[in-house]
C-alpha positions in Angstrom: -63.3 -110.2 64.7 -62.4 -113.8 65.6 -64.7 -116.5 64.0 -64.6 -120.2 65.0 -66.2 -123.3 63.4 -69.4 -125.0 64.5 -69.7 -125.5 68.2 -67.0 -122.9 68.8 -67.4 -119.5 70.3 -67.3 -116.5 68.1 -65.9 -113.3 69.7 -66.0 -109.7 68.6 -63.8 -107.2 70.4 -64.4 -103.5 70.2 -62.5 -100.6 71.8 -64.8 -97.9 73.2 -63.8 -94.6 74.9 -65.9 -93.5 77.9 -65.0 -90.3 79.8 -61.2 -90.1 80.0 -60.4 -93.8 80.2 -60.4 -96.6 77.6 -62.8 -99.5 78.1 -62.6 -102.8 76.1 -66.0 -104.2 75.3 -65.9 -107.9 74.5 -69.0 -109.6 73.1 -69.0 -113.4 72.9 -71.6 -115.5 71.1 -72.1 -119.2 71.7 -73.8 -120.4 68.5 -74.7 -123.9 69.9 -76.4 -122.6 73.1 -77.6 -119.2 71.7 -75.9 -117.5 74.6 -74.4 -114.0 74.4 -72.1 -112.7 77.1 -70.8 -109.2 77.5 -67.6 -108.1 79.3 -66.4 -104.6 79.9 -62.6 -104.7 80.7 -61.2 -101.7 82.4 -59.1 -100.8 85.5 -61.9 -102.4 87.6 -65.0 -104.3 86.6 -67.8 -101.8 86.1 -71.1 -101.6 84.2 -71.0 -99.5 81.0 -72.4 -96.0 81.6 -75.3 -94.9 79.5 -76.0 -91.5 78.1 -79.3 -91.2 79.9 -78.4 -92.2 83.5 -75.7 -91.8 86.0 -73.2 -94.7 86.3 -74.2 -97.2 89.0 -71.9 -98.5 91.8 -69.6 -101.2 90.5 -71.2 -104.6 91.2 -69.3 -107.2 89.2 -66.0 -108.8 90.3 -66.5 -108.2 93.9 -64.0 -110.9 94.9 -62.1 -109.4 97.8 -63.9 -109.6 101.2 -63.1 -108.2 104.6 -60.4 -110.3 106.3 -57.7 -110.1 109.0 -55.5 -107.9 106.8 -58.4 -105.5 106.4 -59.0 -105.3 110.1 -55.3 -104.7 110.7 -55.2 -101.9 108.2 -58.3 -100.3 109.9 -56.8 -100.7 113.3 -53.4 -99.2 112.2 -55.1 -96.1 110.6 -57.4 -95.6 113.6 -54.4 -95.9 116.0 -52.3 -93.3 114.2 -54.0 -90.1 115.5 -54.3 -91.6 119.0 -50.5 -92.4 119.1 -49.7 -89.0 117.8 -51.9 -87.4 120.6 -50.5 -89.5 123.4 -46.9 -88.9 122.3 -47.6 -85.1 122.2 -49.3 -85.2 125.6 -46.1 -86.7 127.2 -44.3 -83.6 125.9 -46.6 -81.4 127.9 -46.0 -82.8 131.4 -45.4 -79.4 133.0 -48.9 -77.9 132.5 -49.7 -78.1 136.2 -47.3 -77.3 139.0 -46.1 -80.4 140.9 -47.3 -78.9 144.2 -50.9 -78.2 142.9 -52.0 -81.8 143.5 -53.1 -82.2 140.0 -52.2 -84.9 137.5 -49.9 -84.2 134.6 -51.4 -83.8 131.1 -50.5 -87.4 130.1 -52.1 -88.8 133.2 -55.2 -86.7 132.8 -55.9 -87.5 129.1 -54.4 -91.0 129.0 -57.1 -92.7 131.1 -60.1 -91.2 129.3 -58.6 -92.0 125.9 -58.0 -95.6 126.8 -61.5 -96.0 128.3 -63.1 -94.7 125.2 -60.9 -96.7 122.9 -61.8 -99.9 124.8 -65.5 -99.1 124.5 -65.4 -98.2 120.9 -63.3 -101.2 119.9 -65.6 -103.6 121.8 -68.6 -102.1 120.1 -67.0 -102.5 116.6 -66.2 -106.1 117.3 -69.8 -106.7 118.6 -71.1 -105.2 115.3 -68.8 -107.5 113.3 -70.0 -110.5 115.2 -73.6 -109.5 114.8 -73.0 -109.4 111.0 -71.6 -112.9 111.1 -74.7 -114.1 112.8 -77.3 -112.1 110.9 -75.7 -111.7 107.6 -77.0 -109.4 104.9 -80.3 -108.7 106.7 -78.3 -107.0 109.5 -76.1 -105.2 107.0 -79.2 -103.8 105.2 -80.5 -102.4 108.5 -77.5 -100.1 108.9 -77.3 -98.8 105.4 -78.1 -95.2 104.6 -81.7 -94.3 104.3 -83.1 -92.8 101.0 -83.3 -89.4 102.7 -79.7 -89.5 103.7 -78.6 -90.5 100.2 -80.7 -87.7 98.8 -79.1 -85.2 101.2 -75.6 -86.3 100.2 -76.6 -86.1 96.5 -77.9 -82.6 96.9 -74.6 -81.5 98.5 -72.1 -83.4 96.5 -73.8 -84.4 93.3 -72.9 -81.2 91.4 -69.1 -81.9 92.1 -69.1 -85.4 90.6 -68.0 -84.6 87.1 -65.4 -82.0 88.1 -63.8 -84.3 90.7 -63.7 -87.1 88.1 -62.0 -84.7 85.7 -59.5 -83.6 88.4 -60.5 -80.0 88.6 -58.5 -78.5 91.5 -61.1 -76.0 92.7 -63.8 -78.7 92.9 -61.5 -81.0 94.8 -60.6 -78.3 97.3 -64.2 -77.3 97.8 -65.3 -80.8 98.5 -62.3 -81.3 100.9 -63.4 -78.3 102.8 -67.0 -79.5 103.0 -66.0 -83.0 104.1 -63.6 -81.5 106.7 -66.3 -79.2 108.1 -68.9 -81.9 108.2 -66.6 -84.3 110.0 -65.4 -81.7 112.5 -69.0 -80.8 113.4 -69.8 -84.5 113.8 -66.9 -84.9 116.2 -68.0 -81.9 118.3 -71.7 -82.5 118.4 -72.0 -86.2 118.4 -69.0 -87.3 120.5 -67.3 -84.4 122.5 -70.5 -82.7 123.8 -72.2 -86.0 124.8 -69.0 -87.3 126.2 -68.8 -84.4 128.7 -72.0 -85.7 130.2 -70.4 -89.2 130.5 -73.6 -91.2 130.3 -74.4 -90.3 126.6 -71.2 -92.2 125.6 -73.8 -94.8 124.6 -74.0 -93.0 121.3 -70.3 -93.8 120.8 -71.2 -97.5 121.4 -74.0 -97.5 118.9 -71.7 -95.7 116.3 -69.1 -98.4 116.8 -71.6 -101.2 116.5 -73.0 -99.7 113.3 -69.5 -99.4 111.9 -68.7 -102.9 112.8 -71.6 -104.3 110.9 -70.8 -102.2 107.8 -67.1 -103.0 107.8 -67.6 -106.7 108.2 -69.9 -106.8 105.1 -67.5 -104.8 102.9 -66.4 -106.3 99.5 -64.2 -104.8 96.8 -62.8 -105.4 93.3 -59.2 -105.5 94.6 -57.2 -105.5 97.8 -55.9 -102.1 97.0 -59.4 -100.7 96.8 -60.5 -102.2 100.1 -57.4 -101.2 102.0 -57.6 -97.6 100.6 -61.2 -97.4 101.8 -60.3 -98.8 105.2 -57.4 -96.3 105.6 -59.8 -93.4 105.1 -62.4 -94.8 107.4 -59.8 -95.6 110.1 -58.5 -92.1 110.3 -61.9 -90.8 110.7 -62.8 -93.4 113.3 -59.6 -92.4 115.3 -60.9 -88.9 115.6 -64.2 -90.2 117.1 -62.2 -91.8 119.9 -60.3 -88.6 120.6 -63.4 -86.4 120.4 -65.2 -88.5 122.9 -62.2 -88.7 125.2 -62.0 -84.9 125.1 -65.5 -84.7 126.3 -65.1 -87.5 128.9 -61.9 -85.8 130.3 -63.9 -82.5 130.8 -66.8 -84.4 132.5 -64.3 -86.2 134.8 -62.7 -82.9 135.6 -66.0 -81.5 136.8 -66.7 -84.5 139.0 -63.1 -84.8 140.2 -61.6 -81.3 140.0 -58.6 -82.4 142.0 -57.3 -84.2 138.9 -56.9 -80.7 137.4 -55.4 -79.3 140.6 -58.5 -77.1 140.9 -60.5 -76.3 144.1 -63.9 -76.0 142.5 -65.8 -78.2 140.1 -66.3 -75.4 137.6 -62.7 -74.4 137.5 -61.8 -78.0 137.0 -64.4 -78.2 134.2 -62.8 -75.2 132.5 -59.4 -76.7 132.7 -60.9 -79.9 131.2 -62.1 -77.9 128.1 -58.6 -76.4 127.9 -57.3 -79.9 127.6 -59.9 -80.5 124.9 -58.1 -77.9 122.7 -55.1 -80.1 122.8 -57.3 -83.1 121.6 -58.6 -81.0 118.8 -55.2 -79.9 117.6 -54.6 -83.5 116.6 -58.2 -84.0 115.5 -58.2 -81.0 113.2 -54.9 -82.1 111.6 -56.1 -85.7 111.2 -59.4 -84.7 109.6 -57.7 -82.3 107.2 -55.6 -85.2 105.9 -58.5 -87.6 106.0 -60.8 -85.2 104.0 -58.1 -85.0 101.2 -57.6 -88.7 101.1 -61.3 -89.3 101.0 -61.9 -87.1 98.1 -59.0 -88.7 96.2 -60.5 -92.1 96.9 -63.9 -90.8 95.7 -62.2 -89.8 92.5 -61.0 -93.4 92.0 -64.5 -94.6 92.6 -65.8 -92.2 89.9 -63.1 -93.2 87.5 -64.1 -96.9 88.1 -67.7 -96.1 87.1 -69.2 -95.6 90.6 -71.2 -92.7 91.8 -69.4 -92.2 95.2 -72.8 -91.8 97.0 -72.9 -93.6 99.3 -69.2 -94.1 99.5 -68.2 -97.8 99.1 -65.0 -99.6 97.9 -64.9 -99.7 94.1 
């Protein structure tokens, strides 16, 4: 207890233990102005959890905003699976005989991948610009609905405490769920529509939506923001590959000669064979991404957040 004279602030400091970490609760009284202030000091600014309710998402101390460094981190993480895939495709040049008239693997998959990457990147930038113009009203329009949050809560809510406590079985279970969910998203939302070419508009909407959300991000520290962007970037990179896999199959149907095929359906079939090569990289990336995401969620939980919906702590 530290007590000052008239006009001075009197401060009481207490050490409280919540969950597994130590939180320092500082209560300051200004006797002249009859003002009381409360500070909860921990690894990141959070609201003190109560016994009757779940901890809320951290709201205080959101001092780090999205900047050029954040965009660079996002781009680097997103480019990683694409670079791995393009590098591996160059090692598979001999998949079609030179006299068949077809293109090499790198030639076949390179163009669709670059087309999708350009479309997706443009839509993300457009979303960020839209946020700069419309501000929080635009950001609110792309947030998860109550039904979406309720669905996430029903799926993951039971694992919150075990993950916060670092229970291996719970962590592996949630990693498997996140992996399976993201894999299905890639197949159904990006690859299948991409094969029809025109529905790539869904990819543009997804990119715009992400651009708005990313531009509005804030965090309690640079490490928190960059960690979140690394997880998001890896997942976004798989969207590009998944859509490119579908587009490559669609183009192979329209132009079977690029596959060295004499019929459209044979070219289409070979296009889906190429898709397996895309998904070899997609599956590996999503496995690593799911583990990193769950580890990041644990940090959010340790910082006092709920992890649903996932935001930087």
